[in-house]
Every structure is written in C-alpha cells, then in structure tokens.
A tleap script that builds the chain and sets N, CA, C and O, in Angstrom:
source leaprc.protein.ff14SB
mol = sequence {
  NMET ARG LYS SER VAL ILE VAL LEU SER GLY
  LEU LEU PHE LEU SER GLY PRO ALA LEU ALA
  LEU LYS PRO CYS GLU GLU LEU LYS SER GLU
  ILE ALA ALA ILE LEU ASP GLY LYS GLY VAL
  VAL ASN TYR THR LEU THR ILE VAL PRO ASN
  ASP GLN VAL GLY ASN ALA GLN VAL VAL GLY
  SER CYS ASP GLY SER THR LYS LYS ILE THR
  TYR GLU ARG GLY GLN LEU ALA ALA PRO ALA
  PRO ALA PRO SER ALA ALA ARG PRO VAL ALA
  LYS PRO GLU SER ALA PRO PRO GLU SER ALA
  PRO SER CLYS
}
set mol.1.N position { 45.376 -31.224 20.305 }
set mol.1.CA position { 45.153 -30.231 20.364 }
set mol.1.C position { 44.704 -29.378 19.283 }
set mol.1.O position { 43.735 -28.619 19.282 }
set mol.2.N position { 45.694 -29.650 18.201 }
set mol.2.CA position { 45.244 -29.234 17.213 }
set mol.2.C position { 43.766 -29.841 16.662 }
set mol.2.O position { 42.964 -29.189 15.994 }
set mol.3.N position { 43.566 -31.460 17.164 }
set mol.3.CA position { 42.684 -31.903 16.790 }
set mol.3.C position { 41.544 -31.228 16.730 }
set mol.3.O position { 40.945 -30.996 15.681 }
set mol.4.N position { 40.911 -30.610 18.717 }
set mol.4.CA position { 40.082 -30.055 19.299 }
set mol.4.C position { 40.329 -29.503 18.107 }
set mol.4.O position { 40.045 -30.107 17.072 }
set mol.5.N position { 40.902 -28.257 18.103 }
set mol.5.CA position { 40.356 -27.038 16.978 }
set mol.5.C position { 39.600 -27.437 16.090 }
set mol.5.O position { 38.392 -27.539 16.299 }
set mol.6.N position { 40.324 -27.833 14.572 }
set mol.6.CA position { 39.688 -28.541 13.980 }
set mol.6.C position { 38.392 -29.253 13.979 }
set mol.6.O position { 37.619 -29.354 13.027 }
set mol.7.N position { 38.252 -29.748 15.209 }
set mol.7.CA position { 35.878 -30.893 15.176 }
set mol.7.C position { 35.810 -29.558 15.686 }
set mol.7.O position { 34.707 -29.130 15.347 }
set mol.8.N position { 36.529 -28.546 16.431 }
set mol.8.CA position { 35.659 -27.626 16.319 }
set mol.8.C position { 36.017 -26.834 15.669 }
set mol.8.O position { 36.492 -26.038 16.478 }
set mol.9.N position { 36.157 -26.414 14.682 }
set mol.9.CA position { 35.641 -25.661 13.219 }
set mol.9.C position { 35.319 -26.346 12.204 }
set mol.9.O position { 35.346 -25.905 11.055 }
set mol.10.N position { 34.891 -27.802 12.608 }
set mol.10.CA position { 34.425 -28.895 11.698 }
set mol.10.C position { 32.204 -28.249 12.164 }
set mol.10.O position { 31.244 -28.189 11.396 }
set mol.11.N position { 32.313 -27.884 13.906 }
set mol.11.CA position { 30.954 -28.752 13.902 }
set mol.11.C position { 30.505 -27.586 14.218 }
set mol.11.O position { 29.293 -27.499 14.418 }
set mol.12.N position { 31.565 -26.069 14.380 }
set mol.12.CA position { 30.320 -24.853 13.710 }
set mol.12.C position { 30.705 -24.337 12.290 }
set mol.12.O position { 30.568 -23.119 12.172 }
set mol.13.N position { 31.096 -24.909 11.336 }
set mol.13.CA position { 31.032 -24.512 10.010 }
set mol.13.C position { 29.630 -25.441 9.598 }
set mol.13.O position { 29.122 -25.075 8.539 }
set mol.14.N position { 28.974 -26.533 10.256 }
set mol.14.CA position { 28.047 -27.513 9.476 }
set mol.14.C position { 26.858 -26.797 10.913 }
set mol.14.O position { 25.924 -27.588 11.047 }
set mol.15.N position { 26.763 -25.873 11.665 }
set mol.15.CA position { 25.897 -25.420 12.251 }
set mol.15.C position { 25.900 -23.687 12.419 }
set mol.15.O position { 25.430 -23.058 13.367 }
set mol.16.N position { 26.618 -23.100 11.128 }
set mol.16.CA position { 26.991 -21.736 11.379 }
set mol.16.C position { 25.795 -21.083 10.609 }
set mol.16.O position { 25.762 -19.959 11.111 }
set mol.17.N position { 24.972 -21.129 9.843 }
set mol.17.CA position { 23.793 -20.037 9.835 }
set mol.17.C position { 23.107 -19.804 11.115 }
set mol.17.O position { 22.837 -18.696 11.579 }
set mol.18.N position { 22.798 -21.182 11.751 }
set mol.18.CA position { 21.611 -21.326 12.887 }
set mol.18.C position { 23.036 -20.800 14.441 }
set mol.18.O position { 22.537 -20.580 15.544 }
set mol.19.N position { 24.262 -20.702 14.334 }
set mol.19.CA position { 25.137 -20.300 15.529 }
set mol.19.C position { 24.822 -18.570 15.266 }
set mol.19.O position { 24.597 -17.712 16.119 }
set mol.20.N position { 24.909 -18.406 13.546 }
set mol.20.CA position { 25.156 -16.845 13.440 }
set mol.20.C position { 23.824 -15.430 13.766 }
set mol.20.O position { 23.900 -14.202 13.722 }
set mol.21.N position { 22.444 -16.615 14.154 }
set mol.21.CA position { 21.913 -16.162 15.356 }
set mol.21.C position { 22.125 -14.876 16.578 }
set mol.21.O position { 21.849 -13.710 16.860 }
set mol.22.N position { 22.962 -16.328 17.101 }
set mol.22.CA position { 23.228 -16.478 18.459 }
set mol.22.C position { 23.068 -14.714 19.026 }
set mol.22.O position { 22.958 -13.899 18.110 }
set mol.23.N position { 23.058 -14.195 20.372 }
set mol.23.CA position { 24.077 -12.892 20.855 }
set mol.23.C position { 25.293 -13.446 20.581 }
set mol.23.O position { 25.327 -14.435 19.850 }
set mol.24.N position { 26.564 -12.869 21.155 }
set mol.24.CA position { 27.667 -13.226 20.862 }
set mol.24.C position { 28.076 -13.633 21.807 }
set mol.24.O position { 28.901 -14.543 21.734 }
set mol.25.N position { 27.589 -13.030 23.318 }
set mol.25.CA position { 27.909 -13.513 24.456 }
set mol.25.C position { 28.409 -15.530 25.024 }
set mol.25.O position { 29.202 -16.410 25.361 }
set mol.26.N position { 27.154 -15.049 24.713 }
set mol.26.CA position { 26.517 -16.978 24.568 }
set mol.26.C position { 27.077 -17.849 23.782 }
set mol.26.O position { 27.410 -18.976 24.151 }
set mol.27.N position { 27.220 -17.406 22.664 }
set mol.27.CA position { 27.718 -18.264 21.133 }
set mol.27.C position { 29.678 -18.269 22.196 }
set mol.27.O position { 29.773 -19.452 22.525 }
set mol.28.N position { 30.542 -17.779 22.549 }
set mol.28.CA position { 31.871 -17.477 23.063 }
set mol.28.C position { 31.126 -18.086 24.101 }
set mol.28.O position { 30.147 -18.354 23.403 }
set mol.29.N position { 30.905 -18.395 24.909 }
set mol.29.CA position { 30.638 -19.360 26.280 }
set mol.29.C position { 30.527 -20.239 25.657 }
set mol.29.O position { 31.382 -21.044 26.026 }
set mol.30.N position { 29.769 -20.761 24.607 }
set mol.30.CA position { 29.094 -21.862 24.129 }
set mol.30.C position { 30.455 -22.680 24.044 }
set mol.30.O position { 30.602 -23.623 24.821 }
set mol.31.N position { 31.616 -22.309 22.988 }
set mol.31.CA position { 32.457 -21.714 22.375 }
set mol.31.C position { 33.618 -22.340 23.418 }
set mol.31.O position { 34.248 -23.292 22.957 }
set mol.32.N position { 33.932 -21.944 24.646 }
set mol.32.CA position { 34.595 -21.666 25.908 }
set mol.32.C position { 34.175 -22.870 25.750 }
set mol.32.O position { 34.567 -23.577 24.821 }
set mol.33.N position { 33.207 -23.305 26.762 }
set mol.33.CA position { 33.203 -24.799 28.000 }
set mol.33.C position { 32.879 -26.000 25.738 }
set mol.33.O position { 31.962 -26.815 25.842 }
set mol.34.N position { 33.285 -25.985 24.820 }
set mol.34.CA position { 33.556 -26.862 24.218 }
set mol.34.C position { 34.975 -27.058 24.480 }
set mol.34.O position { 35.467 -28.083 24.953 }
set mol.35.N position { 35.686 -25.851 24.090 }
set mol.35.CA position { 37.373 -26.184 24.760 }
set mol.35.C position { 37.346 -26.399 26.127 }
set mol.35.O position { 37.171 -27.571 26.464 }
set mol.36.N position { 37.479 -25.534 27.045 }
set mol.36.CA position { 37.661 -26.047 28.112 }
set mol.36.C position { 36.962 -27.953 28.388 }
set mol.36.O position { 37.352 -28.541 29.397 }
set mol.37.N position { 36.187 -28.531 27.613 }
set mol.37.CA position { 36.143 -29.399 28.124 }
set mol.37.C position { 36.750 -30.532 26.858 }
set mol.37.O position { 36.849 -31.732 27.114 }
set mol.38.N position { 37.035 -30.102 25.828 }
set mol.38.CA position { 38.202 -30.985 25.471 }
set mol.38.C position { 39.792 -30.691 26.364 }
set mol.38.O position { 40.533 -31.673 26.332 }
set mol.39.N position { 40.236 -29.701 26.977 }
set mol.39.CA position { 41.470 -29.771 27.687 }
set mol.39.C position { 42.696 -28.737 26.762 }
set mol.39.O position { 43.902 -28.581 26.569 }
set mol.40.N position { 41.278 -28.202 26.389 }
set mol.40.CA position { 42.570 -26.540 25.760 }
set mol.40.C position { 42.917 -25.628 26.720 }
set mol.40.O position { 42.279 -25.519 27.767 }
set mol.41.N position { 44.098 -24.809 26.390 }
set mol.41.CA position { 44.765 -24.717 28.029 }
set mol.41.C position { 44.945 -23.649 27.364 }
set mol.41.O position { 44.768 -23.860 26.164 }
set mol.42.N position { 45.368 -22.014 27.733 }
set mol.42.CA position { 46.078 -21.141 26.952 }
set mol.42.C position { 45.391 -20.289 25.976 }
set mol.42.O position { 46.234 -19.722 25.280 }
set mol.43.N position { 44.266 -19.996 25.670 }
set mol.43.CA position { 43.548 -19.783 24.815 }
set mol.43.C position { 43.337 -17.855 24.496 }
set mol.43.O position { 43.969 -17.048 25.178 }
set mol.44.N position { 42.641 -17.534 23.693 }
set mol.44.CA position { 41.883 -16.066 23.876 }
set mol.44.C position { 40.764 -16.137 22.927 }
set mol.44.O position { 40.722 -15.926 21.715 }
set mol.45.N position { 39.682 -16.560 23.953 }
set mol.45.CA position { 38.976 -16.294 22.526 }
set mol.45.C position { 38.289 -14.545 22.440 }
set mol.45.O position { 37.856 -14.027 23.469 }
set mol.46.N position { 38.278 -13.941 21.367 }
set mol.46.CA position { 37.422 -12.680 21.270 }
set mol.46.C position { 36.866 -11.829 20.340 }
set mol.46.O position { 37.436 -11.566 19.281 }
set mol.47.N position { 35.321 -11.178 20.799 }
set mol.47.CA position { 34.127 -10.798 19.808 }
set mol.47.C position { 35.231 -9.831 19.404 }
set mol.47.O position { 36.061 -9.227 20.084 }
set mol.48.N position { 34.871 -9.884 17.415 }
set mol.48.CA position { 35.732 -8.710 17.041 }
set mol.48.C position { 34.302 -8.121 15.743 }
set mol.48.O position { 33.497 -8.974 15.367 }
set mol.49.N position { 34.215 -7.011 15.343 }
set mol.49.CA position { 33.751 -6.392 13.920 }
set mol.49.C position { 34.067 -7.562 12.727 }
set mol.49.O position { 35.100 -8.167 12.440 }
set mol.50.N position { 33.357 -7.578 12.438 }
set mol.50.CA position { 33.692 -8.393 11.017 }
set mol.50.C position { 34.392 -8.123 10.030 }
set mol.50.O position { 34.815 -8.833 9.118 }
set mol.51.N position { 34.554 -6.476 10.376 }
set mol.51.CA position { 36.251 -6.037 9.693 }
set mol.51.C position { 37.425 -5.818 10.793 }
set mol.51.O position { 38.102 -4.790 10.818 }
set mol.52.N position { 37.524 -6.454 11.327 }
set mol.52.CA position { 38.406 -7.018 12.019 }
set mol.52.C position { 39.052 -7.721 12.488 }
set mol.52.O position { 39.489 -7.565 13.629 }
set mol.53.N position { 39.315 -8.735 11.725 }
set mol.53.CA position { 39.774 -10.345 12.451 }
set mol.53.C position { 40.907 -10.289 11.950 }
set mol.53.O position { 41.565 -11.326 11.865 }
set mol.54.N position { 41.212 -9.562 11.679 }
set mol.54.CA position { 43.103 -10.248 10.916 }
set mol.54.C position { 43.584 -11.498 10.679 }
set mol.54.O position { 43.316 -12.426 9.916 }
set mol.55.N position { 44.567 -11.211 11.759 }
set mol.55.CA position { 44.920 -12.701 10.864 }
set mol.55.C position { 44.594 -13.685 11.822 }
set mol.55.O position { 45.174 -14.750 11.608 }
set mol.56.N position { 43.717 -13.674 12.992 }
set mol.56.CA position { 42.767 -14.803 13.396 }
set mol.56.C position { 42.236 -15.754 13.398 }
set mol.56.O position { 41.359 -15.679 12.538 }
set mol.57.N position { 42.224 -16.531 13.794 }
set mol.57.CA position { 41.324 -17.513 13.356 }
set mol.57.C position { 39.221 -17.487 13.498 }
set mol.57.O position { 38.659 -17.253 14.568 }
set mol.58.N position { 38.806 -17.646 12.780 }
set mol.58.CA position { 37.413 -17.675 12.895 }
set mol.58.C position { 36.352 -18.595 13.994 }
set mol.58.O position { 36.077 -17.507 14.500 }
set mol.59.N position { 35.912 -19.119 14.426 }
set mol.59.CA position { 35.182 -20.116 15.172 }
set mol.59.C position { 34.216 -20.012 15.732 }
set mol.59.O position { 33.887 -20.781 16.635 }
set mol.60.N position { 33.262 -18.664 15.182 }
set mol.60.CA position { 32.273 -18.603 14.842 }
set mol.60.C position { 31.799 -17.060 14.015 }
set mol.60.O position { 32.611 -16.304 13.482 }
set mol.61.N position { 30.069 -16.802 14.076 }
set mol.61.CA position { 29.425 -15.745 14.085 }
set mol.61.C position { 28.226 -15.624 14.797 }
set mol.61.O position { 27.599 -16.544 15.323 }
set mol.62.N position { 27.906 -14.268 14.780 }
set mol.62.CA position { 27.065 -14.538 16.153 }
set mol.62.C position { 26.730 -13.030 15.553 }
set mol.62.O position { 27.512 -12.459 14.792 }
set mol.63.N position { 25.073 -12.271 16.125 }
set mol.63.CA position { 25.005 -11.283 16.337 }
set mol.63.C position { 24.471 -10.504 14.661 }
set mol.63.O position { 24.648 -9.353 14.262 }
set mol.64.N position { 23.914 -11.463 14.112 }
set mol.64.CA position { 23.303 -11.561 12.915 }
set mol.64.C position { 24.338 -11.644 12.042 }
set mol.64.O position { 24.278 -10.912 11.054 }
set mol.65.N position { 25.544 -12.571 12.209 }
set mol.65.CA position { 26.950 -12.594 11.268 }
set mol.65.C position { 27.883 -11.165 11.393 }
set mol.65.O position { 28.847 -10.991 10.647 }
set mol.66.N position { 27.452 -10.099 12.496 }
set mol.66.CA position { 27.622 -8.755 12.250 }
set mol.66.C position { 29.339 -8.865 12.436 }
set mol.66.O position { 30.328 -8.402 11.868 }
set mol.67.N position { 29.026 -9.838 13.678 }
set mol.67.CA position { 31.193 -9.854 14.275 }
set mol.67.C position { 30.796 -10.949 14.664 }
set mol.67.O position { 29.723 -11.549 14.616 }
set mol.68.N position { 31.910 -11.172 15.107 }
set mol.68.CA position { 32.580 -12.430 14.493 }
set mol.68.C position { 33.391 -13.083 15.938 }
set mol.68.O position { 33.966 -12.379 16.769 }
set mol.69.N position { 33.283 -14.454 15.989 }
set mol.69.CA position { 34.562 -14.534 17.767 }
set mol.69.C position { 35.734 -15.915 17.381 }
set mol.69.O position { 35.537 -17.106 17.140 }
set mol.70.N position { 37.366 -14.820 17.492 }
set mol.70.CA position { 37.798 -15.904 17.093 }
set mol.70.C position { 38.762 -15.916 18.171 }
set mol.70.O position { 38.875 -15.240 19.193 }
set mol.71.N position { 39.506 -16.980 17.609 }
set mol.71.CA position { 40.267 -18.066 18.551 }
set mol.71.C position { 42.201 -17.967 18.149 }
set mol.71.O position { 42.864 -17.815 17.122 }
set mol.72.N position { 42.452 -18.126 19.381 }
set mol.72.CA position { 43.736 -17.270 19.261 }
set mol.72.C position { 45.231 -18.263 19.919 }
set mol.72.O position { 46.029 -17.796 20.732 }
set mol.73.N position { 45.284 -19.156 19.543 }
set mol.73.CA position { 46.383 -20.156 20.744 }
set mol.73.C position { 47.158 -19.525 21.473 }
set mol.73.O position { 47.840 -18.614 21.004 }
set mol.74.N position { 47.219 -19.874 22.764 }
set mol.74.CA position { 49.052 -19.498 22.996 }
set mol.74.C position { 48.884 -17.650 23.938 }
set mol.74.O position { 49.540 -16.822 24.570 }
set mol.75.N position { 47.889 -17.855 23.545 }
set mol.75.CA position { 47.871 -15.879 24.990 }
set mol.75.C position { 46.912 -16.181 25.518 }
set mol.75.O position { 46.364 -17.280 25.423 }
set mol.76.N position { 46.446 -14.983 26.348 }
set mol.76.CA position { 45.343 -15.245 27.554 }
set mol.76.C position { 45.167 -14.022 27.577 }
set mol.76.O position { 46.054 -13.257 27.200 }
set mol.77.N position { 44.022 -13.609 28.009 }
set mol.77.CA position { 43.101 -12.981 27.648 }
set mol.77.C position { 43.917 -11.932 29.252 }
set mol.77.O position { 43.921 -12.416 30.383 }
set mol.78.N position { 44.361 -10.872 29.008 }
set mol.78.CA position { 44.749 -10.191 29.468 }
set mol.78.C position { 43.950 -9.887 31.221 }
set mol.78.O position { 42.792 -9.587 31.512 }
set mol.79.N position { 45.051 -10.106 32.008 }
set mol.79.CA position { 43.504 -10.205 34.082 }
set mol.79.C position { 43.430 -8.758 33.808 }
set mol.79.O position { 44.092 -7.997 33.103 }
set mol.80.N position { 42.297 -8.604 34.683 }
set mol.80.CA position { 41.133 -7.690 34.713 }
set mol.80.C position { 43.373 -6.917 35.720 }
set mol.80.O position { 44.522 -7.273 35.984 }
set mol.81.N position { 42.492 -5.891 35.772 }
set mol.81.CA position { 43.367 -4.635 37.057 }
set mol.81.C position { 42.852 -4.877 37.952 }
set mol.81.O position { 41.624 -4.921 37.877 }
set mol.82.N position { 43.627 -5.214 39.507 }
set mol.82.CA position { 43.781 -5.388 40.507 }
set mol.82.C position { 42.634 -3.855 41.135 }
set mol.82.O position { 42.549 -2.887 40.379 }
set mol.83.N position { 41.970 -3.835 42.310 }
set mol.83.CA position { 41.463 -2.393 42.102 }
set mol.83.C position { 42.018 -2.003 42.752 }
set mol.83.O position { 42.563 -2.473 43.751 }
set mol.84.N position { 41.994 -0.412 42.044 }
set mol.84.CA position { 43.047 0.360 42.961 }
set mol.84.C position { 43.491 0.143 44.610 }
set mol.84.O position { 43.404 -1.063 44.841 }
set mol.85.N position { 43.769 0.611 45.376 }
set mol.85.CA position { 44.236 1.046 46.885 }
set mol.85.C position { 42.948 1.940 47.410 }
set mol.85.O position { 42.257 2.236 46.435 }
set mol.86.N position { 42.477 2.398 48.490 }
set mol.86.CA position { 40.935 2.721 48.121 }
set mol.86.C position { 41.771 3.995 48.629 }
set mol.86.O position { 42.719 3.768 49.381 }
set mol.87.N position { 41.491 5.276 48.278 }
set mol.87.CA position { 42.994 6.741 48.965 }
set mol.87.C position { 41.950 7.342 49.991 }
set mol.87.O position { 40.736 7.507 49.870 }
set mol.88.N position { 42.825 7.624 51.058 }
set mol.88.CA position { 42.251 7.758 52.372 }
set mol.88.C position { 41.151 9.095 52.071 }
set mol.88.O position { 41.549 9.759 51.114 }
set mol.89.N position { 39.901 9.606 52.666 }
set mol.89.CA position { 39.524 10.941 52.238 }
set mol.89.C position { 40.264 11.557 53.067 }
set mol.89.O position { 40.812 11.434 54.163 }
set mol.90.N position { 40.084 12.408 52.036 }
set mol.90.CA position { 41.503 13.989 53.018 }
set mol.90.C position { 40.093 14.759 54.151 }
set mol.90.O position { 39.110 15.343 53.695 }
set mol.91.N position { 40.406 14.517 55.790 }
set mol.91.CA position { 39.484 15.026 56.211 }
set mol.91.C position { 39.784 16.769 56.672 }
set mol.91.O position { 40.902 17.282 56.709 }
set mol.92.N position { 38.831 17.278 56.905 }
set mol.92.CA position { 39.116 19.394 56.640 }
set mol.92.C position { 40.482 19.777 58.302 }
set mol.92.O position { 39.889 19.886 59.375 }
set mol.93.N position { 40.781 19.807 58.316 }
set mol.93.CA position { 41.601 20.714 59.293 }
set mol.93.C position { 41.088 21.133 60.223 }
set mol.93.O position { 40.716 22.307 60.221 }
set mol.94.N position { 40.901 20.331 61.307 }
set mol.94.CA position { 40.067 20.366 62.278 }
set mol.94.C position { 41.204 22.008 63.140 }
set mol.94.O position { 42.412 21.901 63.356 }
set mol.95.N position { 40.073 23.790 63.572 }
set mol.95.CA position { 40.340 24.720 64.337 }
set mol.95.C position { 41.327 24.109 65.389 }
set mol.95.O position { 41.438 22.916 65.671 }
set mol.96.N position { 42.138 25.341 66.000 }
set mol.96.CA position { 42.949 24.639 67.075 }
set mol.96.C position { 41.496 25.046 68.295 }
set mol.96.O position { 40.748 26.009 68.464 }
set mol.97.N position { 41.715 23.510 69.011 }
set mol.97.CA position { 41.229 23.896 70.797 }
set mol.97.C position { 41.414 25.889 70.673 }
set mol.97.O position { 42.401 26.535 70.321 }
set mol.98.N position { 39.839 26.451 71.184 }
set mol.98.CA position { 40.044 27.362 71.794 }
set mol.98.C position { 40.276 27.669 72.920 }
set mol.98.O position { 39.667 27.268 73.911 }
set mol.99.N position { 41.440 28.627 72.882 }
set mol.99.CA position { 42.157 28.859 74.472 }
set mol.99.C position { 40.405 29.589 75.762 }
set mol.99.O position { 39.415 30.213 75.380 }
set mol.100.N position { 40.625 29.297 76.644 }
set mol.100.CA position { 39.683 29.221 77.640 }
set mol.100.C position { 39.889 30.545 77.933 }
set mol.100.O position { 40.940 31.031 77.515 }
set mol.101.N position { 39.138 31.246 78.552 }
set mol.101.CA position { 38.981 33.311 78.152 }
set mol.101.C position { 40.331 33.758 79.551 }
set mol.101.O position { 40.511 32.818 80.324 }
set mol.102.N position { 40.695 34.302 79.679 }
set mol.102.CA position { 41.585 34.270 81.107 }
set mol.102.C position { 40.368 35.558 81.811 }
set mol.102.O position { 39.532 36.271 81.257 }
set mol.103.N position { 40.754 35.408 83.144 }
set mol.103.CA position { 40.183 35.776 83.569 }
set mol.103.C position { 41.008 37.301 84.692 }
set mol.103.O position { 40.291 37.991 85.418 }
savepdb mol mol.pdb
quit
C-alpha cells in the first residue's frame, strides 16, 4: 500500500503545475479513483487551504495553488449524519362538537 502512495506522490509531483489549475473536487475525484484502483482502503482525502495542511501528506494542489488535497491513511471520512426522523406536525386542536340545541 505504501508503494501506491509513493507512486501517486511521484505522479502528482511530475505533473504538479498542470494539476494546480484544476478545480479541487475534480482533482480529488481523480486521486480517489487512482487510490481505489490500486486497492487502497481506509483513507481520507481532504481539501484544505494552504495554511491548514497540518501534518497530513499533501497529494495535490488545486484551485490555482490556493488549496491542497491531503491524504491521511487509517481514517475514514465521517459518515453523513442520518436524516432526522420526521417530526409529526402538530394538528390544531379541534373544537369540541357542538351539542344539538335542546327543544
């Protein structure tokens, strides 16, 4: 698995300037396809501003080199929150039935 990351890093390094012009979501999808094709599992790709890279490994630059795509192994992206249960709509209380006029 490490070999595939090294290969990916080398590929991105050689074509870095051209890839920096790509929109981030497009480049992220391409990188994910490469990793998935090599059988890499349990990873996270994140688009971050240049100043928020932290300790993550940078695998791409995009949006005119204003953002980076980082790769972290052993972490899965947080699952999307489950849709909240539909709340029952409160119905207005109906007036009590009118009693029939007495004769």
